[in-house]
C-alpha positions in Angstrom: 3.2 -28.5 104.4 0.5 -27.2 102.0 -0.5 -29.3 99.1 -3.3 -29.5 96.5 -5.1 -32.8 97.0 -7.6 -34.4 94.6 -10.2 -36.4 96.6 -12.8 -37.0 93.9 -12.8 -36.6 90.1 -14.8 -33.6 88.7 -14.3 -31.8 92.0 -11.9 -28.9 92.8 -8.5 -29.5 94.3 -8.3 -29.0 98.1 -5.3 -27.0 99.3 -4.6 -28.1 102.8 -1.9 -29.2 105.3 -0.6 -32.7 104.7 2.3 -34.7 106.2 5.4 -35.5 104.2 7.8 -38.2 105.5 11.6 -37.9 105.0 13.2 -39.4 101.9 14.0 -43.1 101.9 16.6 -45.1 100.2 17.4 -43.6 96.8 15.1 -40.6 97.2 15.4 -36.8 97.6 13.3 -34.2 99.3 12.8 -31.1 97.0 11.5 -27.7 98.0 9.3 -26.8 95.0 10.2 -23.5 93.4 7.6 -23.7 90.6 5.0 -26.1 89.3 3.5 -25.9 85.8 -0.3 -25.9 85.3 -0.6 -28.6 82.6 -3.7 -29.9 80.9 -2.5 -33.5 81.5 -3.4 -33.2 85.2 -6.9 -32.1 84.2 -7.4 -35.4 82.4 -7.0 -37.1 85.8 -9.0 -34.5 87.6 -11.9 -34.9 85.1 -11.8 -38.7 85.2 -10.6 -39.1 81.6 -7.7 -41.1 82.9 -7.6 -43.5 85.9 -6.1 -42.4 89.2 -6.1 -43.8 92.8 -7.4 -41.1 95.2 -6.7 -39.2 97.2 -3.6 -37.9 95.6 -1.4 -34.7 95.4 -1.3 -33.7 91.8 1.3 -31.8 89.8 3.8 -33.4 87.4 5.8 -30.5 85.9 8.1 -28.9 88.4 11.5 -27.7 89.5 13.0 -26.9 92.9 16.0 -27.2 95.3 17.1 -30.3 97.0 16.7 -30.0 100.8 17.6 -33.5 101.9 18.9 -36.7 100.3 18.1 -40.2 101.4 20.5 -43.1 102.0 22.4 -44.2 99.0 22.0 -41.0 97.0 25.4 -39.9 95.6 24.5 -37.9 92.5 22.6 -35.1 94.2 23.2 -33.1 97.3 21.5 -30.5 99.4 21.3 -27.1 97.5 21.2 -28.6 94.0 18.6 -27.2 91.6 16.6 -29.9 89.8 14.0 -30.4 87.2 11.5 -33.2 88.2 10.6 -35.9 85.7 7.2 -37.6 85.4 8.8 -40.3 83.3 11.5 -41.5 85.6 13.6 -44.2 84.0 15.9 -46.9 85.4 18.7 -46.4 82.9 19.3 -50.2 82.7 16.4 -51.9 80.9 16.2 -52.6 77.2 14.3 -49.5 76.4 16.7 -47.3 78.3 19.6 -49.0 76.6 18.1 -48.2 73.2 17.7 -44.5 74.1 13.9 -44.6 74.7 13.6 -44.1 78.5 10.0 -42.8 78.1 9.0 -46.5 77.6 10.8 -47.7 80.8 8.5 -49.7 83.1 9.8 -47.9 86.2 7.6 -44.8 85.4 4.6 -47.1 84.8 5.1 -48.5 88.3 5.1 -45.0 89.8 2.0 -44.1 87.8 0.0 -47.2 88.4 0.6 -47.6 92.1 0.6 -43.9 93.2 3.4 -44.9 95.5 7.2 -44.6 95.3 9.5 -47.4 94.2 9.5 -49.2 97.6 5.7 -49.6 97.4 4.9 -47.0 100.1 3.8 -43.3 100.1 5.6 -40.4 101.8 2.3 -38.4 101.9 -0.5 -38.7 104.5 -3.1 -36.6 106.3 -4.3 -37.5 109.8 -2.7 -40.9 109.5 -4.5 -41.7 106.2 -2.4 -42.4 103.1 -2.3 -39.9 100.2 -0.9 -41.1 96.9 1.8 -39.6 94.8 1.1 -38.5 91.2 3.4 -39.8 88.5 6.2 -40.0 91.0 6.2 -36.1 91.3 3.3 -34.5 93.2 4.7 -31.0 92.9 1.4 -29.1 93.6 2.9 -28.7 97.0 5.5 -26.9 99.0 7.8 -29.9 99.0 8.0 -33.3 97.3 9.9 -36.6 97.8 10.9 -38.1 94.5 13.1 -41.0 93.4 16.6 -40.0 92.3 15.7 -41.3 88.9 13.1 -38.5 88.6 15.4 -35.5 89.2 17.8 -33.9 86.8 20.4 -31.4 88.1 20.4 -28.0 86.4 22.5 -24.9 86.7 21.6 -22.6 89.7 21.1 -19.6 87.5 18.2 -20.9 85.5 14.9 -19.4 86.8 12.9 -22.1 88.5 9.6 -21.2 86.6 11.5 -21.7 83.3 13.1 -24.9 84.6 9.7 -26.3 85.6 8.5 -26.1 82.0 11.3 -28.5 81.1 9.6 -31.2 83.1 6.8 -31.6 80.7 5.9 -28.9 78.1 9.3 -28.4 76.6 10.5 -32.0 76.5 7.1 -33.1 75.1 6.6 -30.4 72.5 10.1 -29.5 71.4 11.1 -33.1 71.7 8.2 -34.2 69.4 9.6 -31.9 66.7 13.3 -32.4 67.0 13.5 -36.0 68.3 10.4 -38.0 67.5 9.8 -36.5 64.0 13.3 -35.1 63.4 12.0 -32.2 61.4 14.3 -31.4 58.6 15.5 -27.9 57.5 13.2 -26.1 54.9 10.3 -28.4 55.9 6.6 -27.5 55.9 5.0 -28.1 59.3 1.5 -28.1 60.7 0.8 -27.9 64.4 -2.8 -28.6 65.4 -3.5 -27.0 68.8 -1.8 -23.8 70.0 -1.8 -24.4 73.7 1.3 -25.0 75.8 2.4 -28.2 74.1 1.5 -27.0 70.7 3.5 -23.8 71.1 6.5 -25.9 72.1 6.0 -28.0 68.9 6.1 -24.7 67.0 9.3 -23.7 68.7 10.8 -27.1 68.0 9.9 -26.9 64.3 11.5 -23.4 64.1 14.5 -24.6 65.9 14.9 -27.5 63.4 14.8 -25.0 60.5 11.3 -25.4 59.2 10.5 -23.0 56.4 6.7 -22.9 56.9 5.0 -23.5 60.2 1.2 -23.5 60.2 -0.6 -23.3 63.5 -4.2 -24.4 63.8 -6.7 -23.8 66.6 -10.2 -22.7 67.4 -9.1 -19.6 69.2 -7.9 -16.5 67.4 -6.1 -15.4 70.6 -4.1 -18.6 70.7 -3.3 -18.3 67.0 -2.1 -14.7 67.5 0.2 -16.0 70.3 1.6 -18.7 68.0 3.0 -16.0 65.7 5.2 -14.8 68.6 6.8 -18.3 68.7 7.6 -18.5 65.0 4.4 -19.7 63.3 4.3 -18.3 59.7 0.6 -18.9 59.1 -2.5 -19.6 61.1 -5.7 -21.4 60.4 -8.8 -21.1 62.6 -10.3 -24.6 62.2 -13.7 -23.3 63.5 -14.1 -21.0 60.5 -12.2 -23.0 57.8 -11.8 -26.6 56.6 -8.4 -27.3 58.1 -7.2 -29.8 55.5 -8.3 -27.6 52.6 -6.7 -24.5 54.1 -3.4 -26.3 54.6 -3.4 -27.6 51.0 -4.0 -24.0 49.8 -1.1 -22.6 52.0 1.3 -25.3 50.7 0.5 -25.0 47.0 -1.7 -28.0 47.0 0.9 -30.5 48.3 0.4 -30.6 52.0 3.0 -30.5 54.8 6.0 -32.7 55.5 5.2 -33.0 59.2 2.0 -32.5 61.2 1.7 -32.5 65.0 -1.6 -33.1 66.9 -1.2 -31.5 70.3 -4.8 -31.7 71.7 -5.6 -35.4 72.3 -8.5 -35.4 69.8 -8.9 -38.2 67.3 -10.6 -36.0 64.7 -7.7 -33.6 64.9 -5.2 -36.4 64.5 -7.0 -37.6 61.4 -6.9 -34.0 60.0 -3.2 -33.8 60.7 -2.7 -37.1 58.8 -4.8 -35.9 55.9 -2.9 -32.7 55.7 0.4 -34.5 54.9 2.0 -34.6 51.5 3.1 -37.9 50.1 5.7 -39.5 52.3 4.9 -37.1 55.2 4.8 -37.9 58.9 2.1 -37.1 61.4 2.9 -37.2 65.1 0.2 -37.6 67.8 1.4 -35.8 70.9 -1.9 -35.0 72.8 -3.3 -37.4 75.3 -6.8 -38.8 74.4 -9.0 -40.5 77.0 -8.4 -44.2 77.4 -10.3 -46.3 74.9 -10.6 -43.6 72.3 -10.6 -45.0 68.7 -8.8 -43.5 65.8 -9.5 -44.2 62.1 -7.4 -43.2 59.1 -7.6 -44.0 55.4 -5.6 -47.1 54.9 -5.0 -46.2 51.3 -3.3 -43.0 52.2 -1.2 -44.8 54.7 0.1 -47.4 52.1 -0.1 -45.9 48.7 1.2 -42.5 49.8 3.7 -44.0 52.3 2.5 -41.7 55.0 3.6 -42.3 58.6 1.5 -41.9 61.8 3.4 -42.3 65.0 3.0 -41.4 68.7 5.3 -39.3 70.8 5.5 -39.7 74.6 7.6 -37.2 76.5 8.9 -36.1 73.1 10.9 -39.4 72.8 13.4 -37.5 74.9 16.4 -38.6 77.0 15.8 -36.1 79.8 19.3 -36.3 81.5 20.8 -35.3 78.1 18.0 -33.2 76.7 17.1 -31.0 79.7 20.7 -29.5 79.7 20.6 -29.3 75.9 17.3 -27.4 75.8 18.3 -25.1 78.7 21.4 -24.1 76.7 19.2 -23.3 73.8 17.0 -21.2 76.1 20.1 -19.3 77.3 21.1 -18.5 73.8 17.6 -17.2 72.9 16.8 -20.1 70.5 14.0 -21.3 72.7 12.0 -18.2 73.9 10.5 -19.8 76.9 10.1 -16.5 78.8 7.3 -15.8 76.3 5.6 -19.0 77.3 5.0 -18.0 80.9 1.7 -16.1 80.9 0.9 -16.0 84.6 2.1 -17.0 88.1 -0.3 -18.1 90.8 0.1 -18.9 94.5 -0.6 -22.6 95.3 -3.8 -21.6 97.0 -5.2 -20.4 93.6 -4.6 -23.7 91.7 -8.3 -24.0 90.8 -8.3 -20.5 89.4 -5.2 -21.3 87.4 -7.1 -24.3 85.9 -10.1 -22.2 85.1 -7.8 -19.8 83.1 -6.2 -22.7 81.3 -9.5 -24.3 80.3 -10.7 -20.9 79.1 -7.7 -20.5 76.9 -6.5 -17.4 78.6 -2.8 -18.6 79.1 -0.1 -20.2 77.1 1.4 -21.6 80.3 1.1 -20.6 83.9 3.0 -21.8 87.0 2.2 -22.2 90.7 4.7 -20.7 93.1 4.2 -22.6 96.4 
């Protein structure tokens, strides 16, 4: 099958033929219908985050089950599924408390680049190729653990379903689950890319009265208005914190989301809060990045700064919930899909992403 392989950081992905072994115990083989082009993969491609190479990338995808391995009883051939890059066991302390994003099972998949039995299904000319976050959907097919696949209705377009695997759960989840934005709130979203736009949609869904989008790109800010932003701030031309204060009558916002992975932007989000406000860091910064905030603001103003991984979501419950909201028009995900590329043009798709030309694009293997 064709797959996009990363052999060396800071080098283009190589689309080539690789071998894929059948699913083992507790695994399923999925024919990929669509794979989202997400900035998170680029962190690994660029060497900002560690990865064992070679590996087939892609962590945001959806497809159709073609084969099930021994012991699989919850899925069958022909089922449509969303793939999860934070597969969870469902039994550990974190899962029992409703926080599956913290489950160690996903960490095992990420750290080893292999499936749960400690081996890889991917190879080329007899040489092992690693899996990526238990998904590896920049390919025509993928073998994934049953814990990493959520069944969805057959009538959901697979490009829309693919976005559920990362962008929607992460961004919408950050707003409605991690922060639990309240009706009539004032909200700031720093970064109007794919994740930031989902934060905007989540804030609107929660009933926010004022949603301020901030970015360095006028084009992205214009796009954010289509998703419900009420005001925009170009942080290249204006002092972000001062602009937010002016837009909120001097008070600041109730909630602020940083969707870039930049410590300066996180600090700006924190400083833009009103007393008692909550800032949520959603973007992924390179490992070892330091962040400093004013301790006085944290204590005397009772501000909160917290992280959000995978939107603090429970995917097996939240994927169906968010898809229902899409069906009723309350999550306008069709607007999020800017372009579709064949798998062979994966590097071109990343060039467009890095140039800020798209909200979200997908690969169609």
